[in-house]
C-alpha positions as CSV (number, residue, x, y, z in Angstrom):
1,M,16.5,78.9,26.5
2,T,16.0,80.6,29.8
3,A,17.6,80.0,33.2
4,D,14.4,78.3,34.7
5,Q,14.5,75.9,31.8
6,K,17.8,75.3,31.9
7,A,17.7,74.2,35.0
8,S,14.6,72.1,34.4
9,A,16.5,70.5,31.8
10,K,17.2,66.6,32.0
11,P,20.4,66.5,34.0
12,D,21.9,63.7,31.5
13,I,21.4,66.1,28.4
14,H,25.1,67.0,26.9
15,P,26.2,70.1,27.4
16,V,26.4,70.2,23.2
17,I,23.7,69.2,23.0
18,L,22.2,71.9,25.2
19,K,24.1,74.5,22.9
20,T,22.1,73.7,19.9
21,M,19.1,73.7,21.7
22,E,19.3,76.8,22.8
23,T,20.4,78.5,19.3
24,K,18.1,76.4,17.3
25,N,21.2,75.0,15.5
26,K,23.1,72.0,15.1
27,V,26.2,73.4,13.0
28,V,28.8,73.3,15.7
29,P,32.4,73.3,16.2
30,L,34.5,69.6,15.3
31,E,35.8,70.1,19.1
32,D,32.6,71.1,20.1
33,A,31.0,67.7,18.5
34,I,34.1,65.7,19.8
35,Q,33.2,66.0,23.5
36,L,30.4,63.8,22.9
37,I,32.2,60.9,23.0
38,Q,32.8,59.0,26.0
39,D,35.7,56.8,27.1
40,G,34.8,53.2,26.0
41,D,31.7,54.2,23.4
42,L,31.2,52.5,20.6
43,I,31.8,54.6,17.0
44,A,30.0,53.6,13.6
45,T,31.5,54.9,10.6
46,G,30.3,55.2,7.2
47,G,32.5,55.2,4.0
48,F,33.7,53.3,1.1
49,V,37.6,53.9,-0.1
50,G,37.5,57.6,0.2
51,I,33.7,57.8,-0.5
52,A,31.6,59.8,1.9
53,V,34.5,59.2,4.3
54,V,34.7,61.9,7.2
55,E,38.1,62.5,7.4
56,E,37.3,66.4,9.0
57,I,35.8,64.8,11.7
58,L,38.7,61.9,12.0
59,I,41.7,64.2,11.4
60,G,39.7,66.1,14.7
61,I,39.2,62.7,16.8
62,E,43.3,61.9,16.4
63,E,44.3,65.2,17.3
64,Y,42.4,65.8,19.6
65,F,43.2,62.2,21.6
66,L,47.1,63.2,20.8
67,R,46.7,66.3,22.7
68,N,44.3,65.2,25.8
69,Q,44.8,61.1,25.8
70,K,40.9,60.6,25.7
71,P,38.6,59.9,24.7
72,R,40.2,56.2,25.3
73,N,39.6,52.6,24.9
74,L,36.7,53.5,22.4
75,S,35.2,50.5,19.9
76,L,34.9,50.7,15.9
77,M,32.4,49.3,14.0
78,Y,32.3,49.6,9.7
79,A,31.2,47.8,7.3
80,A,33.8,48.8,4.0
81,G,37.2,49.9,4.0
82,Q,37.6,53.5,4.4
83,G,41.1,54.7,4.1
84,D,43.8,55.3,1.1
85,G,46.1,52.1,1.9
86,G,48.4,55.0,4.2
87,E,47.4,57.6,6.1
88,K,43.6,58.8,5.3
89,G,40.9,57.3,6.8
90,L,40.1,54.8,9.8
91,N,43.6,55.2,9.8
92,H,43.5,58.0,11.8
93,F,42.0,55.9,15.0
94,A,45.5,53.1,15.1
95,H,46.3,54.9,17.9
96,E,46.9,52.2,20.8
97,G,45.0,53.5,24.2
98,L,42.1,55.2,21.5
99,L,41.0,52.0,20.8
100,K,40.0,48.6,22.2
101,R,38.2,47.1,19.6
102,V,37.6,46.7,16.3
103,I,34.7,44.9,14.4
104,G,35.7,45.4,10.5
105,G,34.8,44.7,7.0
106,H,37.8,45.4,5.0
107,W,41.2,46.2,7.0
108,G,43.6,46.5,4.1
109,L,42.8,50.4,3.3
110,A,43.9,50.8,7.1
111,P,47.0,49.2,7.5
112,K,47.8,50.9,10.7
113,L,44.8,49.6,12.4
114,G,45.6,46.0,10.8
115,K,48.6,46.2,12.4
116,L,47.6,46.9,15.6
117,A,45.2,44.0,15.2
118,M,47.8,41.5,14.2
119,G,49.9,43.0,17.0
120,N,47.7,42.0,20.0
121,K,47.5,45.5,20.7
122,I,43.7,45.8,20.1
123,I,40.5,43.4,19.9
124,A,39.6,42.8,16.4
125,Y,36.9,41.0,14.5
126,N,36.7,40.8,10.2
127,L,33.2,40.5,9.1
128,P,31.5,40.4,5.6
129,Q,30.9,43.8,4.6
130,G,27.3,43.3,3.9
131,V,26.8,41.2,7.0
132,V,28.0,44.5,9.1
133,S,25.9,46.9,6.6
134,H,22.7,44.7,7.8
135,M,24.4,44.7,11.3
136,F,23.3,48.5,11.9
137,R,20.0,48.0,10.2
138,D,19.3,45.2,12.8
139,I,21.0,47.2,15.4
140,A,18.3,50.6,14.6
141,A,15.2,47.8,14.2
142,H,16.5,46.4,18.4
143,R,16.2,42.7,16.6
144,P,18.1,40.0,18.6
145,R,20.9,39.3,15.9
146,T,21.6,39.2,12.2
147,I,20.7,36.0,10.8
148,T,22.0,35.1,7.6
149,K,23.7,32.0,5.7
150,I,26.6,34.3,4.4
151,G,29.6,33.4,6.2
152,L,29.2,29.5,6.5
153,G,32.3,27.5,5.4
154,T,34.4,30.4,5.6
155,Y,37.1,32.1,8.4
156,V,33.5,33.4,10.1
157,D,31.8,30.4,10.8
158,P,32.1,29.7,14.0
159,R,33.3,26.0,14.0
160,N,37.1,27.9,12.3
161,D,37.7,31.3,14.0
162,G,34.5,32.9,14.5
163,G,35.5,36.1,12.4
164,K,38.4,36.6,15.5
165,V,41.6,38.0,14.4
166,N,44.1,37.4,16.7
167,A,44.7,35.7,19.9
168,I,43.8,37.9,22.2
169,T,40.1,38.0,20.8
170,K,37.8,35.4,23.0
171,E,34.0,36.6,22.7
172,E,32.1,34.7,20.7
173,I,30.3,37.4,18.8
174,V,29.3,35.1,15.9
175,E,26.6,31.6,16.6
176,L,25.9,28.8,14.7
177,V,21.6,29.0,14.8
178,T,19.1,25.9,12.9
179,F,15.8,27.1,11.4
180,D,13.6,24.7,9.4
181,G,16.7,22.0,8.9
182,Q,19.1,24.6,7.5
183,E,22.3,26.2,9.2
184,Y,22.9,29.8,9.4
185,L,25.7,32.4,11.3
186,A,23.8,34.3,14.0
187,Y,25.9,38.0,14.6
188,K,25.8,39.7,17.6
189,L,24.7,43.6,17.6
190,P,26.5,46.0,19.9
191,P,24.7,49.3,20.7
192,V,26.1,52.3,19.1
193,N,27.2,55.3,20.7
194,I,28.5,57.4,18.4
195,A,27.8,58.0,14.3
196,L,30.3,59.4,12.6
197,I,28.6,59.8,8.7
198,R,28.8,62.3,5.8
199,G,26.7,64.4,3.7
200,T,27.2,67.4,1.3
201,T,24.2,70.2,2.1
202,A,22.7,70.1,5.7
203,D,20.3,72.5,6.9
204,T,20.7,74.3,10.8
205,D,18.1,71.8,11.8
206,G,20.3,68.4,10.9
207,N,18.5,67.7,7.8
208,V,20.8,66.4,5.5
209,S,21.3,65.7,1.8
210,M,23.5,63.9,-0.2
211,E,23.5,65.2,-3.8
212,K,27.6,65.4,-4.6
213,E,28.0,62.1,-3.1
214,A,29.1,59.1,-5.3
215,L,27.2,56.8,-2.9
216,T,24.9,57.0,0.0
217,N,26.3,53.8,1.7
218,E,24.6,52.9,5.0
219,N,24.5,56.1,6.3
220,L,20.6,56.1,7.2
221,S,20.7,52.9,8.8
222,I,24.2,53.7,10.7
223,A,22.2,57.4,11.9
224,Q,19.2,54.9,12.8
225,A,21.4,52.8,14.8
226,A,22.5,55.5,17.1
227,K,19.4,56.9,17.9
228,N,18.0,54.0,19.1
229,S,21.1,53.0,20.9
230,G,20.5,56.2,22.7
231,G,23.8,57.8,21.2
232,Y,24.7,60.3,19.1
233,V,25.0,61.2,15.4
234,I,27.3,63.5,13.9
235,V,27.7,64.5,10.4
236,Q,30.0,66.1,8.4
237,V,28.7,68.5,5.2
238,E,30.8,70.7,2.9
239,R,27.9,73.9,3.0
240,V,25.3,74.5,5.3
241,A,21.2,75.2,3.9
242,E,18.7,78.1,5.7
243,K,15.8,76.0,7.9
244,G,13.7,74.3,5.5
245,T,15.0,74.9,2.4
246,L,16.0,71.5,1.3
247,N,13.8,69.4,-1.6
248,A,12.1,66.5,1.0
249,R,12.6,64.3,-1.9
250,N,16.9,65.1,-1.5
251,V,16.9,64.4,2.1
252,K,18.4,61.4,3.0
253,I,19.3,61.8,6.5
254,P,16.4,63.8,8.4
255,G,17.3,65.8,11.0
256,I,15.4,64.5,14.0
257,L,18.7,62.0,14.1
258,V,21.1,64.0,13.6
259,D,23.0,65.9,16.9
260,C,25.4,68.2,15.5
261,V,26.6,69.0,12.3
262,V,30.5,69.4,11.2
263,V,31.2,71.9,8.5
264,S,34.6,70.1,6.6
265,K,37.7,72.1,5.2
266,P,37.8,71.7,1.1
267,E,40.5,69.8,1.0
268,N,39.2,67.1,3.6
269,H,35.7,65.9,1.6
270,W,37.0,65.2,-1.6
271,Q,34.1,63.1,-3.4
272,T,36.9,60.3,-3.2
273,F,40.3,60.0,-2.0
274,G,41.2,60.1,-6.1
275,E,38.9,63.2,-7.7
276,P,37.6,66.5,-5.9
277,Y,34.6,66.5,-7.5
278,S,33.1,64.9,-10.8
279,P,29.2,65.2,-11.7
280,S,29.1,61.9,-13.2
281,F,30.1,60.1,-9.6
282,S,27.0,61.6,-8.2
283,G,24.4,61.4,-11.2
284,E,24.2,65.1,-11.9
285,V,25.4,64.6,-15.4
286,K,25.9,62.3,-17.1
287,I,29.4,62.5,-19.5
288,P,31.3,61.3,-22.8
289,L,33.0,58.1,-21.7
290,Q,36.4,57.7,-23.2
291,S,37.0,54.7,-25.0
292,M,38.9,52.0,-23.1
293,A,42.5,51.5,-24.2
294,P,43.1,47.7,-25.5
295,M,45.2,46.0,-23.4
296,K,48.5,44.7,-24.3
297,M,48.5,41.0,-25.0
298,D,49.6,39.3,-21.4
299,A,48.4,37.1,-18.4
300,R,46.3,40.0,-17.4
301,K,44.3,39.9,-20.5
302,I,44.5,36.2,-21.3
303,I,42.6,35.6,-17.8
304,A,40.4,38.1,-18.7
305,R,39.9,37.4,-22.3
306,R,38.5,33.5,-21.0
307,A,36.3,35.1,-18.1
308,A,34.7,36.9,-20.4
309,F,33.1,33.8,-22.2
310,E,31.6,33.6,-18.9
311,L,29.1,36.1,-19.3
312,N,26.2,36.2,-20.9
313,P,22.9,38.3,-22.3
314,N,21.7,40.3,-19.9
315,D,23.6,39.3,-16.9
316,I,23.5,41.3,-13.6
317,V,27.4,41.4,-13.4
318,N,29.6,42.2,-10.1
319,L,33.5,42.9,-10.9
320,G,36.0,42.6,-8.0
321,I,39.2,45.3,-8.0
322,G,42.3,44.5,-9.6
323,M,42.5,41.4,-12.0
324,P,38.8,41.3,-12.4
325,E,38.5,44.8,-13.7
326,G,40.5,43.5,-17.1
327,V,37.4,41.4,-18.0
328,A,36.0,45.3,-18.4
329,N,38.2,46.1,-20.6
330,V,38.1,42.7,-22.8
331,A,33.6,43.1,-22.8
332,N,34.2,47.1,-24.2
333,E,37.3,45.7,-26.8
334,E,35.0,43.4,-28.2
335,R,31.6,45.6,-27.8
336,I,29.4,43.2,-25.7
337,S,29.2,45.4,-22.8
338,K,26.2,46.9,-23.5
339,Y,24.5,43.4,-23.4
340,F,24.9,42.8,-19.5
341,T,24.3,45.6,-16.1
342,L,27.7,45.9,-14.0
343,T,27.1,47.0,-10.5
344,A,29.5,47.2,-7.6
345,E,28.5,46.6,-3.6
346,P,28.2,49.7,-2.0
347,G,25.4,50.6,-4.2
348,I,26.2,51.1,-7.8
349,I,23.7,49.7,-10.5
350,G,24.9,50.2,-13.9
351,G,27.4,52.9,-15.3
352,I,31.5,52.3,-15.4
353,P,32.7,51.3,-12.4
354,Q,35.8,52.8,-11.2
355,G,39.3,51.7,-9.5
356,G,42.2,52.9,-7.6
357,L,41.0,55.7,-5.1
358,S,37.5,56.2,-6.9
359,F,36.6,52.7,-6.3
360,G,33.2,51.8,-5.7
361,A,32.0,54.5,-7.8
362,A,31.3,54.7,-11.1
363,A,30.6,57.2,-14.5
364,N,27.2,57.5,-15.0
365,P,25.5,55.2,-13.0
366,D,22.1,53.9,-13.8
367,C,20.8,54.0,-9.8
368,I,22.5,54.5,-6.3
369,I,21.0,53.0,-3.6
370,D,21.6,52.4,0.1
371,Q,24.6,49.4,0.5
372,P,22.6,47.7,2.8
373,Y,19.7,46.9,0.0
374,Q,22.6,46.3,-2.1
375,F,23.5,43.3,-0.3
376,D,20.0,42.2,0.5
377,Y,20.0,41.5,-3.5
378,Y,23.3,39.9,-3.7
379,D,22.8,38.4,-0.8
380,G,19.1,36.9,-2.3
381,G,21.3,35.4,-5.4
382,G,20.3,38.6,-7.5
383,L,23.8,38.5,-8.9
384,D,23.8,36.1,-11.8
385,I,27.8,36.2,-12.1
386,T,30.9,37.6,-10.5
387,C,34.7,37.8,-11.3
388,L,36.1,37.9,-7.9
389,G,40.5,38.0,-7.3
390,M,42.1,34.9,-5.9
391,A,45.6,35.3,-3.6
392,E,45.7,31.6,-2.5
393,T,43.6,28.4,-3.7
394,D,43.8,25.2,-2.1
395,K,42.4,21.5,-3.2
396,D,39.1,22.0,-1.9
397,G,38.5,24.8,-3.9
398,N,38.5,27.3,-0.9
399,V,40.5,30.4,-1.4
400,N,42.3,33.3,0.8
401,V,42.1,36.8,0.0
402,S,41.8,37.9,3.5
403,K,44.9,37.1,5.4
404,F,48.3,36.5,5.1
405,G,50.9,35.9,8.0
406,P,51.4,39.3,9.1
407,K,49.1,41.1,6.7
408,L,45.3,41.5,7.2
409,A,43.3,42.6,4.4
410,G,40.0,41.1,5.2
411,C,37.5,39.8,3.4
412,G,35.2,43.3,2.4
413,G,32.2,42.2,0.4
414,F,33.6,38.8,-0.8
415,I,32.0,36.4,1.1
416,N,28.8,37.8,0.5
417,I,29.4,38.5,-3.2
418,S,31.3,34.9,-3.6
419,Q,28.7,32.6,-2.0
420,A,25.4,34.1,-3.6
421,A,26.1,34.9,-7.0
422,K,24.8,32.2,-9.3
423,K,28.3,31.9,-11.3
424,C,31.6,32.7,-9.5
425,I,34.7,33.1,-11.2
426,F,37.8,33.5,-9.3
427,V,40.7,35.4,-11.9
428,G,44.6,35.5,-11.0
429,T,47.9,34.3,-12.4
430,F,48.9,30.6,-12.3
431,T,52.2,31.9,-9.9
432,A,52.7,34.5,-8.4
433,G,56.0,36.9,-8.2
434,G,58.1,37.7,-11.1
435,L,56.1,35.6,-14.0
436,K,56.4,37.0,-17.2
437,V,54.7,35.5,-20.0
438,S,53.9,35.6,-23.7
439,V,51.8,34.7,-26.6
440,K,53.5,32.8,-30.2
441,D,52.0,31.6,-32.6
442,N,49.0,31.4,-30.8
443,K,50.4,29.6,-28.0
444,L,51.0,30.7,-24.0
445,C,54.9,31.1,-23.2
446,I,55.9,31.3,-19.3
447,D,59.3,33.3,-20.5
448,Q,59.9,33.6,-16.6
449,E,58.0,31.6,-13.9
450,G,56.7,33.3,-10.7
451,N,58.6,32.3,-7.3
452,T,56.0,32.1,-5.2
453,K,52.7,28.9,-5.2
454,K,49.3,30.4,-5.3
455,F,47.8,26.7,-5.3
456,V,48.9,25.6,-1.6
457,D,47.6,22.4,0.3
458,Q,45.7,24.5,2.6
459,V,45.1,27.9,2.2
460,E,46.3,30.0,5.3
461,H,42.6,31.7,6.0
462,M,38.7,30.9,3.9
463,T,37.8,33.4,2.7
464,F,35.3,31.3,-0.1
465,G,34.6,27.7,1.6
466,G,34.7,25.5,-1.2
467,K,33.2,22.4,0.4
468,Y,29.9,24.8,1.5
469,S,29.5,26.1,-2.4
470,A,30.1,22.6,-3.7
471,G,27.7,21.2,-1.4
472,K,24.9,23.4,-3.1
473,D,26.3,22.8,-6.3
474,Q,27.5,26.7,-7.2
475,Y,28.8,26.9,-10.2
476,V,32.6,28.1,-9.6
477,R,35.7,28.6,-12.0
478,Y,39.0,29.2,-11.7
479,V,40.5,31.2,-14.1
480,T,44.5,31.3,-14.2
481,E,46.4,32.4,-18.1
482,R,47.0,28.6,-18.4
483,C,44.6,26.5,-17.3
484,V,41.3,26.4,-15.7
485,F,40.2,24.5,-12.7
486,A,35.9,23.7,-12.1
487,L,35.0,23.3,-8.2
488,T,33.3,20.1,-8.0
489,R,31.7,17.7,-4.7
490,E,35.2,16.1,-5.0
491,G,37.4,18.5,-5.0
492,L,39.2,20.9,-7.8
493,E,39.2,19.7,-11.1
494,L,41.5,20.3,-14.0
495,I,39.0,21.0,-16.9
496,E,41.3,23.5,-19.3
497,I,44.9,23.7,-20.1
498,A,46.2,26.7,-22.8
499,P,47.9,25.9,-25.9
500,G,51.6,25.3,-25.8
501,I,51.5,24.6,-22.0
502,D,53.0,21.0,-20.8
503,L,51.0,19.9,-18.0
504,E,53.5,17.8,-16.0
505,K,55.8,20.7,-16.1
506,D,53.7,23.9,-16.2
507,V,50.7,22.9,-14.0
508,L,51.1,19.7,-12.0
509,A,55.0,20.1,-10.9
510,L,54.0,24.3,-9.5
511,M,50.8,22.6,-7.3
512,A,50.7,21.8,-3.8
513,F,48.5,19.2,-4.7
514,K,46.8,16.8,-7.7
515,P,43.8,18.1,-9.1
516,I,41.2,15.7,-10.5
517,I,41.9,15.6,-13.8
518,R,39.5,13.3,-16.3
519,K,39.4,14.7,-19.8
520,P,40.4,18.5,-19.8
521,R,40.1,20.2,-22.9
522,L,42.4,23.2,-24.6
523,M,41.5,26.9,-23.7
524,D,39.7,28.1,-26.7
525,A,42.0,29.1,-29.2
526,R,40.7,32.7,-29.5
527,I,42.1,34.0,-26.1
528,F,45.4,33.7,-27.5
529,N,45.0,35.5,-31.1
530,P,45.8,39.1,-30.4
531,A,42.5,39.2,-32.9
532,L,39.3,40.4,-31.5
533,M,37.9,37.0,-30.2
534,G,34.2,37.9,-31.9
535,L,32.1,37.3,-28.6
536,E,29.8,39.9,-29.7
537,K,28.3,36.8,-31.8
538,N,27.0,35.3,-29.0
539,F,24.7,37.8,-27.4
């Protein structure tokens, strides 16, 4: 660019952008990219746990703020939780003064953010993960609201908390609306000033491919939202290619949407926070899968065995993290995994979903799609069955997994998945805190009772609304090691009890309410026999 061209350039073009125009190269040092962030900006980040998280950029922003005390009073918006539960990911943003407001889908992986929210240090909202991913798409299209039934009857409903997390959060960003006599929620759409997303390779024009990433997340939607809001898009990659050398079909973020590219250090660009790189996660190769070790006969296996009875041939399945993962183990033992398809909410179809810090990825997936499209499918009833954890349950069938006293976990995709699946199976132990059980003579024995009741009179936070789902006759079961409940329009009904369990002493005495009891039957005896249950015969 000549001196005359510089002089005639629009005065609102940022010097960093002018430099990329002059050099015809969008690859810049990290600190240059950070200069694009101004006080009060709304930043949108992509990522899922540790997958496609912009760790290099997040570290840079944190260090820049600690040195210079700017940028200040930022808003942060994200769909899936991003962090390792301690230091990485969005934990880097957890500084007073740096953040003013957060709209997030899952908070548990960034506990430092949660501490700020629960301490009334920042304005904070917790919205369903799938809704936030759709909000980015709607911001890009300049739609007036994201309108959906997801969140009705939960804490997100404005008749309850409206998604607000603490006392200083006052603005209503969720509205109740009616179309054709049916209720919906309308989520307000803020403009995005800065998009922080990640790819594998960028050329000097800013075209970005994601060939080594385990997920594509909602990166394209976030980039479009920022550009159509008049904002900037900053992309972290691990390598740079010459202009025009990327295969067009592999480009996931076109260069017209990208302002700056930052090349990461290798240690800040792992495929997940638990795996530097597995080609099976990104679909590069299919690897031989080791058979899962059989689970020991404990409460977790008993629960997983009972939940496995709910599976049917050709089901499209979602399994939550933690206790629900045991269902996959049991299905493998029973040799029925080949009869249904496992999926994961960030965009995984098929393969073997991973756990821990690689949760969200899958070994040998059949397909990886963008997260907003996965939630289109989920929200529209595409899931035949989901198995999800339950921390607290009450007499109306409400479930809490999102907030417990000073601890903010957040809902993640739980609300989308639990509300929209044809069959919803909640799994968890009957009590918590020290529970020990064993099986003797095909009967369940409570060797040590848990010290915390999980079936309470009223849940603290309504992540799943029992009355709403009962009103639409959704198939819902609550599976524990000693009994099973069904959701009915009248409330929670006890429908099964384990052999060896005393109804009064082991169940009713440990509940804060009395469930509906008609004619409960014994849980299937095969569940308590160490031998295979023979589920393959049902398929």
